[in-house]
NULO-535249 format. One record per atom (N, C-alpha, C): residue in one letter; x, y, z. Coordinates in steps of 0.05 Angstrom, whole numbers, padded with zeros to 5 digits, always signed. Example, Ala and Ser with C-alpha at 12.3 -4.5 7.8 and 13.67 -1.06 7.14 Angstrom:
a+00264-00114+00156
a+00246-00090+00156
a+00264-00066+00156
s+00257-00045+00142
s+00273-00021+00143
s+00258+00001+00157
This chain:
m+00017-00021+00002
m+00000+00001-00005
m+00019+00027+00000
i+00015+00047-00022
i+00024+00067-00011
i+00006+00093-00012
l+00016+00105+00018
l-00003+00121+00024
l+00009+00155+00015
a-00014+00163-00005
a-00013+00181-00017
a-00025+00195-00026
a-00048+00194-00001
a-00073+00220+00002
a-00061+00239+00012
g-00038+00254+00028
g-00030+00273+00041
g-00032+00298+00021
v-00040+00319+00036
v-00048+00342+00028
v-00015+00367+00014
g+00001+00353+00030
g+00028+00366+00019
g+00031+00394+00034
t+00018+00392+00050
t+00023+00434+00067
t+00057+00437+00069
r+00068+00423+00073
r+00101+00429+00075
r+00113+00433+00046
l+00104+00430+00019
l+00102+00428+00000
l+00098+00458-00023
k+00077+00465-00002
k+00065+00493-00006
k+00086+00511-00025
p+00078+00524-00050
p+00061+00526-00063
p+00058+00507-00082
m+00078+00487-00091
m+00078+00463-00108
m+00044+00449-00099
t+00034+00444-00092
t+00011+00429-00077
t-00013+00443-00081
d-00012+00462-00089
d-00036+00480-00090
d-00055+00479-00117
n-00043+00458-00129
n-00065+00446-00157
n-00051+00421-00163
l-00038+00414-00146
l-00019+00384-00157
l-00028+00360-00121
p-00033+00346-00128
p-00029+00320-00108
p-00002+00324-00101
k+00011+00312-00074
k+00037+00324-00060
k+00047+00291-00087
a+00034+00267-00079
a+00046+00243-00102
a+00052+00252-00123
l+00046+00277-00140
l+00059+00283-00159
l+00076+00300-00166
v+00077+00312-00153
v+00102+00332-00148
v+00122+00323-00156
p+00141+00332-00182
p+00167+00328-00183
p+00197+00318-00173
v+00203+00303-00173
v+00234+00295-00162
v+00255+00288-00186
a+00264+00312-00192
a+00291+00301-00207
a+00270+00294-00236
g+00243+00314-00239
g+00232+00306-00266
g+00213+00296-00269
t+00211+00273-00246
t+00193+00251-00244
t+00176+00250-00219
p+00146+00243-00224
p+00131+00243-00192
p+00150+00224-00171
m+00136+00242-00151
m+00142+00218-00124
m+00131+00191-00129
l+00106+00191-00143
l+00093+00175-00137
l+00107+00144-00161
e+00115+00164-00183
e+00131+00139-00198
e+00155+00125-00183
h+00172+00140-00175
h+00198+00130-00163
h+00185+00108-00137
v+00168+00113-00130
v+00165+00092-00107
v+00150+00064-00124
l+00134+00068-00143
l+00123+00060-00152
l+00146+00030-00173
l+00165+00047-00181
l+00175+00030-00197
l+00198+00019-00176
r+00199+00031-00150
r+00217+00022-00124
r+00203-00006-00123
i+00184-00005-00110
i+00163-00027-00100
i+00159-00053-00116
k+00164-00047-00148
k+00151-00071-00175
k+00175-00083-00173
a+00204-00065-00176
a+00230-00078-00171
a+00232-00095-00144
a+00225-00100-00126
a+00226-00111-00106
a+00204-00140-00107
g+00196-00143-00124
g+00176-00162-00134
g+00149-00159-00131
f+00137-00133-00117
f+00113-00124-00117
f+00095-00127-00137
t+00068-00135-00142
t+00055-00133-00162
t+00028-00126-00159
h+00019-00124-00136
h-00017-00120-00138
h-00005-00092-00109
i-00016-00062-00116
i-00011-00040-00103
i-00034-00030-00095
v-00038-00022-00071
v-00064+00001-00058
v-00052+00027-00063
i-00067+00040-00074
i-00051+00067-00062
i-00084+00081-00052
n-00091+00102-00031
n-00105+00111-00025
n-00096+00143-00033
i-00118+00166-00040
i-00121+00189-00049
i-00142+00212-00035
h-00130+00230-00036
h-00154+00255-00025
h-00150+00278-00043
h-00126+00289-00040
h-00123+00323-00046
h-00119+00313-00084
f-00132+00322-00095
f-00126+00323-00129
f-00131+00292-00126
g-00147+00279-00111
g-00143+00246-00125
g-00154+00238-00152
e-00169+00256-00166
e-00170+00257-00197
e-00141+00245-00210
q-00128+00273-00197
q-00103+00265-00220
q-00076+00245-00218
i-00084+00238-00191
i-00078+00209-00195
i-00081+00183-00201
i-00110+00186-00208
i-00122+00166-00222
i-00114+00163-00249
d-00119+00196-00261
d-00108+00198-00296
d-00080+00199-00301
f-00065+00194-00275
f-00033+00193-00280
f-00031+00165-00279
l-00043+00144-00270
l-00039+00114-00268
l-00047+00103-00291
a-00077+00122-00306
a-00082+00111-00323
a-00062+00115-00350
s-00054+00139-00357
s-00039+00150-00366
s-00008+00134-00375
k-00007+00109-00351
k+00026+00105-00345
k+00015+00072-00345
s-00020+00057-00351
s-00023+00037-00353
s-00013+00022-00333
n-00015+00038-00311
n-00012+00024-00272
n+00021+00010-00283
f+00036+00018-00294
f+00065+00010-00293
f+00060-00020-00293
g+00043-00026-00304
g+00041-00062-00310
g+00036-00068-00284
l+00025-00057-00268
l+00021-00076-00245
l-00015-00075-00236
t-00027-00090-00223
t-00054-00086-00209
t-00054-00067-00191
v-00070-00042-00198
v-00072-00025-00178
v-00104-00019-00170
d-00106-00016-00143
d-00130-00016-00122
d-00136+00012-00108
i-00151+00030-00113
i-00157+00052-00109
i-00170+00048-00086
s-00157+00062-00056
s-00176+00072-00035
s-00178+00099-00042
d-00202+00110-00041
d-00216+00127-00046
d-00216+00144-00019
e-00200+00164-00017
e-00214+00182+00018
e-00221+00209+00004
r-00227+00215-00024
r-00232+00244-00027
r-00252+00260-00004
d-00267+00246+00006
d-00296+00251+00016
d-00285+00261+00048
c-00263+00250+00055
c-00253+00258+00086
c-00231+00243+00092
l-00204+00254+00090
l-00189+00247+00099
l-00175+00235+00125
l-00165+00206+00126
l-00167+00197+00151
l-00139+00192+00162
d-00128+00200+00154
d-00099+00199+00169
d-00082+00174+00159
t-00057+00164+00178
t-00041+00146+00158
t-00064+00118+00170
g-00066+00115+00194
g-00075+00092+00208
g-00109+00092+00197
g-00129+00112+00192
g-00155+00105+00183
g-00153+00102+00162
g-00131+00109+00130
g-00131+00102+00109
g-00119+00077+00111
i-00107+00059+00130
i-00089+00030+00128
i-00122+00015+00138
k-00136+00029+00153
k-00157+00010+00162
k-00183+00007+00137
q-00191+00037+00124
q-00208+00035+00095
q-00201+00016+00080
a-00171+00015+00072
a-00165-00005+00053
a-00173-00043+00063
s-00173-00042+00084
s-00178-00072+00093
s-00179-00094+00081
r-00205-00080+00053
r-00217-00101+00041
r-00198-00108+00027
f-00181-00098+00019
f-00156-00104+00000
f-00133-00124+00008
f-00136-00128+00027
f-00120-00139+00052
f-00126-00176+00056
e-00148-00177+00050
e-00161-00203+00061
e-00138-00229+00057
g-00147-00245+00083
g-00119-00271+00074
g-00100-00267+00092
n-00078-00280+00089
n-00061-00278+00125
n-00038-00269+00107
e-00035-00259+00079
e+00000-00250+00068
e+00000-00213+00083
p+00025-00220+00097
p+00031-00192+00102
p+00042-00165+00084
f+00026-00144+00081
f+00027-00124+00065
f+00058-00109+00070
l+00070-00090+00045
l+00087-00066+00056
l+00064-00051+00056
v+00077-00027+00074
v+00062+00001+00064
v+00082+00025+00070
h+00075+00040+00045
h+00107+00061+00035
h+00091+00083+00048
n+00100+00111+00051
n+00097+00132+00048
n+00106+00138+00022
t+00083+00159+00013
t+00091+00167-00026
t+00120+00180-00021
d+00125+00201+00003
d+00148+00220-00006
d+00172+00212+00012
i+00181+00178+00019
i+00190+00175+00029
i+00220+00162+00008
f+00244+00168+00007
f+00269+00156-00007
f+00281+00147+00012
s+00289+00115-00001
s+00317+00103+00011
s+00327+00082-00011
d+00342+00082+00010
d+00359+00049-00006
d+00355+00023+00009
v+00331+00017+00031
v+00331+00005+00042
v+00324-00019+00033
d+00329-00048+00034
d+00327-00070+00017
d+00301-00082+00023
l+00281-00068+00016
l+00241-00081+00017
l+00244-00110+00018
e+00261-00126+00001
e+00252-00147+00007
e+00260-00158+00028
a+00285-00158+00041
a+00293-00159+00067
a+00279-00160+00082
m+00271-00132+00088
m+00258-00125+00112
m+00230-00149+00110
y+00220-00145+00088
y+00192-00161+00079
y+00198-00192+00093
r+00222-00206+00081
r+00226-00230+00096
r+00232-00232+00124
s+00245-00207+00141
s+00254-00210+00169
s+00221-00211+00188
h+00196-00193+00163
h+00178-00193+00181
h+00159-00222+00176
v+00165-00232+00154
v+00154-00255+00158
v+00167-00283+00175
g+00192-00280+00176
g+00202-00294+00190
g+00200-00280+00224
s+00180-00273+00233
s+00177-00260+00260
s+00162-00260+00273
n+00147-00254+00298
n+00120-00270+00307
n+00100-00234+00308
a+00113-00220+00293
a+00109-00184+00296
a+00080-00180+00276
l+00064-00162+00297
l+00043-00150+00282
l+00049-00133+00264
a+00069-00117+00263
a+00080-00097+00254
a+00114-00097+00246
t+00121-00091+00222
t+00147-00083+00232
t+00157-00049+00209
l+00174-00038+00234
l+00173-00012+00233
l+00195-00005+00216
l+00211+00001+00198
l+00235+00013+00185
l+00239+00039+00206
v+00258+00036+00215
v+00275+00058+00229
v+00304+00068+00222
s+00318+00089+00233
s+00348+00096+00233
s+00351+00127+00254
h+00379+00126+00249
h+00384+00146+00270
h+00381+00171+00259
r+00364+00177+00242
r+00358+00201+00225
r+00350+00224+00248
r+00365+00242+00244
r+00353+00267+00269
r+00330+00275+00262
s+00312+00272+00284
s+00281+00281+00277
s+00270+00285+00319
a+00267+00313+00316
a+00248+00318+00344
a+00229+00285+00357
r+00217+00275+00335
r+00205+00251+00350
r+00208+00228+00345
q+00219+00220+00368
q+00226+00193+00367
q+00216+00159+00372
l+00223+00139+00358
l+00193+00121+00378
l+00222+00112+00398
l+00218+00093+00411
l+00230+00086+00440
l+00222+00049+00434
f+00253+00036+00436
f+00237+00007+00435
f+00259-00009+00454
n+00252-00032+00470
n+00264-00037+00488
n+00294-00060+00466
q+00318-00065+00492
q+00336-00086+00477
q+00324-00113+00461
e+00299-00119+00462
e+00287-00131+00451
e+00277-00134+00422
e+00281-00101+00414
e+00267-00093+00387
e+00240-00079+00394
q+00226-00091+00414
q+00196-00085+00419
q+00192-00052+00424
l+00165-00044+00409
l+00163-00012+00410
l+00159-00023+00447
c+00165+00012+00450
c+00158+00007+00488
c+00140+00036+00486
g+00153+00055+00467
g+00145+00081+00472
g+00149+00103+00456
w+00144+00129+00460
w+00151+00151+00437
w+00153+00175+00446
r+00172+00196+00436
r+00177+00213+00457
r+00182+00246+00432
n+00171+00262+00441
n+00181+00286+00435
n+00208+00305+00443
s+00217+00303+00432
s+00245+00326+00449
s+00244+00356+00451
e+00229+00358+00438
e+00228+00388+00435
e+00196+00397+00450
t+00180+00386+00456
t+00157+00388+00465
t+00155+00370+00502
g+00171+00360+00498
g+00180+00334+00529
g+00159+00315+00534
e+00136+00325+00508
e+00116+00302+00504
e+00134+00266+00509
i+00113+00251+00525
i+00117+00230+00519
i+00092+00216+00517
k+00094+00187+00503
k+00072+00168+00501
k+00079+00141+00505
s+00074+00130+00520
s+00069+00096+00531
s+00042+00089+00550
p+00041+00053+00532
p+00025+00042+00550
p+00027+00025+00574
f+00057+00039+00583
f+00071+00023+00608
f+00077+00037+00637
p+00071+00034+00647
p+00061+00050+00675
p+00095+00057+00683
n+00096+00082+00689
n+00134+00091+00698
n+00144+00088+00684
f+00138+00098+00657
f+00158+00100+00635
f+00172+00116+00636
d+00204+00102+00633
d+00225+00125+00633
d+00243+00116+00599
p+00241+00141+00591
p+00250+00144+00563
p+00286+00134+00567
s+00293+00141+00578
s+00322+00144+00580
s+00332+00110+00582
n+00316+00092+00579
n+00318+00071+00589
n+00317+00055+00553
y+00305+00061+00536
y+00308+00052+00514
y+00324+00064+00495
l+00317+00048+00476
l+00339+00062+00446
l+00311+00080+00432
e+00326+00096+00421
e+00313+00115+00402
e+00316+00116+00369
y+00295+00113+00361
y+00305+00116+00335
y+00281+00127+00314
a+00283+00145+00290
a+00266+00158+00275
a+00252+00138+00258
f+00217+00142+00258
f+00211+00127+00239
f+00208+00128+00209
g+00224+00107+00192
g+00223+00123+00161
g+00201+00117+00150
g+00176+00113+00148
g+00158+00117+00133
g+00146+00092+00121
i+00166+00071+00123
i+00156+00042+00109
i+00154+00023+00132
s+00139+00001+00129
s+00131-00025+00137
s+00116-00047+00133
v+00121-00057+00147
v+00118-00090+00138
v+00080-00094+00158
v+00064-00106+00144
v+00039-00110+00169
v+00024-00138+00169
s+00025-00150+00183
s+00005-00172+00184
s-00018-00163+00182
p-00042-00178+00173
p-00068-00178+00162
p-00082-00169+00191
e-00073-00187+00211
e-00089-00193+00243
e-00089-00167+00247
i-00070-00139+00241
i-00077-00123+00250
i-00109-00108+00254
f-00123-00122+00236
f-00149-00101+00227
f-00169-00112+00250
q-00162-00140+00271
q-00181-00143+00292
q-00170-00131+00314
s-00150-00113+00314
s-00146-00099+00333
s-00154-00071+00328
m-00159-00059+00310
m-00172-00024+00294
m-00204-00031+00299
e-00209-00059+00299
e-00244-00054+00313
e-00256-00032+00324
e-00243-00022+00346
e-00251-00002+00361
e-00239+00025+00354
w-00229+00031+00328
w-00215+00053+00326
w-00227+00055+00291
d-00246+00078+00297
d-00254+00091+00273
d-00246+00129+00253
g-00256+00133+00236
g-00245+00157+00229
g-00213+00151+00222
k-00210+00179+00229
k-00184+00190+00225
k-00164+00184+00247
f-00143+00172+00244
f-00131+00168+00264
f-00101+00163+00257
s-00078+00167+00272
s-00045+00162+00264
s-00048+00132+00277
i-00028+00117+00247
i-00017+00095+00255
i-00002+00088+00275
i+00018+00115+00278
i+00032+00111+00301
i+00021+00114+00330
n-00001+00129+00329
n-00015+00119+00371
n-00024+00100+00363
f-00032+00089+00338
f-00051+00060+00344
f-00029+00040+00350
y-00006+00038+00339
y+00015+00021+00350
y+00023+00028+00377
l+00020+00050+00389
l+00032+00057+00409
l+00011+00050+00435
s-00012+00050+00428
s-00040+00037+00437
s-00038+00008+00452
i-00026-00001+00429
i-00026-00030+00431
i+00003-00043+00435
c+00019-00037+00434
c+00051-00048+00441
c+00058-00067+00466
h+00036-00058+00478
h+00043-00078+00513
h+00029-00096+00506
q+00014-00102+00485
q-00007-00132+00477
q+00006-00138+00457
k+00016-00128+00436
k+00018-00141+00406
k+00050-00138+00400
p+00071-00146+00393
p+00086-00140+00384
p+00105-00125+00359
i+00111-00098+00360
i+00118-00077+00351
i+00141-00086+00345
r+00159-00090+00325
r+00183-00094+00324
r+00201-00067+00308
f+00224-00064+00307
f+00238-00042+00288
f+00251-00069+00266
y+00259-00051+00243
y+00275-00053+00228
y+00294-00033+00214
t+00323-00048+00208
t+00346-00021+00200
t+00363-00035+00201
e+00385-00017+00169
e+00398-00033+00160
e+00432-00013+00167
d+00451-00024+00165
d+00474-00007+00171
d+00473+00006+00152
e+00476+00040+00152
e+00481+00063+00138
e+00461+00068+00117
v+00430+00060+00135
v+00409+00070+00111
v+00410+00092+00096
w+00405+00099+00075
w+00398+00117+00060
w+00371+00126+00063
l+00357+00153+00075
l+00327+00152+00077
l+00320+00186+00083
i+00312+00192+00064
i+00302+00220+00064
i+00266+00222+00067
d+00259+00237+00076
d+00236+00248+00071
d+00232+00271+00048
a+00215+00267+00027
a+00210+00286+00009
a+00191+00300+00009
g+00179+00305+00037
g+00154+00312+00039
g+00160+00346+00056
k+00183+00350+00047
k+00191+00376+00051
k+00209+00382+00036
k+00207+00417+00028
k+00226+00428+00011
k+00255+00418+00020
k+00266+00420+00047
k+00295+00419+00047
k+00300+00382+00039
g+00281+00362+00045
g+00282+00340+00039
g+00283+00334+00009
l+00266+00353-00006
l+00265+00352-00030
l+00285+00348-00042
k+00299+00378-00039
k+00322+00384-00047
k+00345+00367-00052
e+00352+00345-00024
e+00362+00331-00013
e+00363+00311-00027
v+00336+00302-00038
v+00334+00282-00051
v+00344+00277-00085
e+00342+00310-00094
e+00349+00316-00124
e+00374+00311-00123
h+00385+00320-00105
h+00406+00329-00100
h+00433+00298-00111
w+00420+00280-00093
w+00429+00250-00081
w+00428+00239-00118
l+00399+00245-00132
l+00391+00231-00152
l+00413+00237-00173
s+00422+00268-00179
s+00426+00278-00191
s+00465+00261-00186
w+00473+00267-00166
w+00503+00260-00159
w+00504+00221-00167
s+00478+00209-00157
s+00483+00183-00168
s+00472+00175-00200
k+00461+00195-00214
k+00456+00197-00242
k+00437+00168-00249
t+00420+00164-00220
t+00403+00136-00226
t+00369+00143-00207
e+00361+00132-00209
e+00339+00131-00191
e+00338+00106-00170
i+00332+00105-00152
i+00336+00084-00129
i+00316+00063-00141
q+00337+00038-00141
q+00326+00019-00150
q+00335-00017-00137
C-alpha cells in the first residue's frame, strides 16, 4: 500500500494545484519513483489511497497503464483519514494471511525492501517498522528486544507509552522511516478505532499487547521528500548517483 492521500502542506505552493504524490523529483513524480522501486522489489498488487486532487493520481496511473501492476484505489476524497484510518479503510484489499508493505509516497530510501519483508515474515510481529538514527524531534522508543514501548518529542517533552512508570532514558531511540510491513491480523485490533487516526498512535496503544518491532540496516539512506529541504536533498542525491533508487 502506498500512502498518497496527504495534502502536502509542507510543499506549498507546489501542492496548491497538484497532489503531493505527483510533485516532480528530478523530473519524475514521487509516486512513480516509489511505484518503480516497489515493483523492482517484486510486489505486483498495489493499493493507493487518494484525497487531495485524487483524480489527478487516477489519471496519471491510467496514462502509465498502471506501470504494468495491478492497482486498486482506496478513495478518501470525501474525508482524509490519516495514516491509520487510511490503512483500516483499505482492509478489504488485504484479505487472507499475507503480510503487506506500507510505503509513504514521499519517502526515498535504499533499504532492501525484500529483506525487510522477509524479516517480518520470519518474526511473530504484528508490524515491522523501518527506523533509522535520522535526526528528528519525534523518536520511537524500543527495548533491547527491539519491541516498541513508547514515543517522545524532544522539543515539547511529550511522552507516550502504555507502560506505567515509563522512563525514556532506558530505551533505544529511532526515527520512523515511513515504511513498514504489516500482518493482516492488525485489522482485528483496529475494530474499535474509527475515522481519522494516526498509525503510530495506534501502535503505541497496543504495543504492550502485540509485538511491534523495528527493522534497520547499516548506513541506511533515507530522506523525507515531503518537505522542501528533503526534496532538494533527494534531487541532489539522484543527480549525484545519476540513477533513480532501484
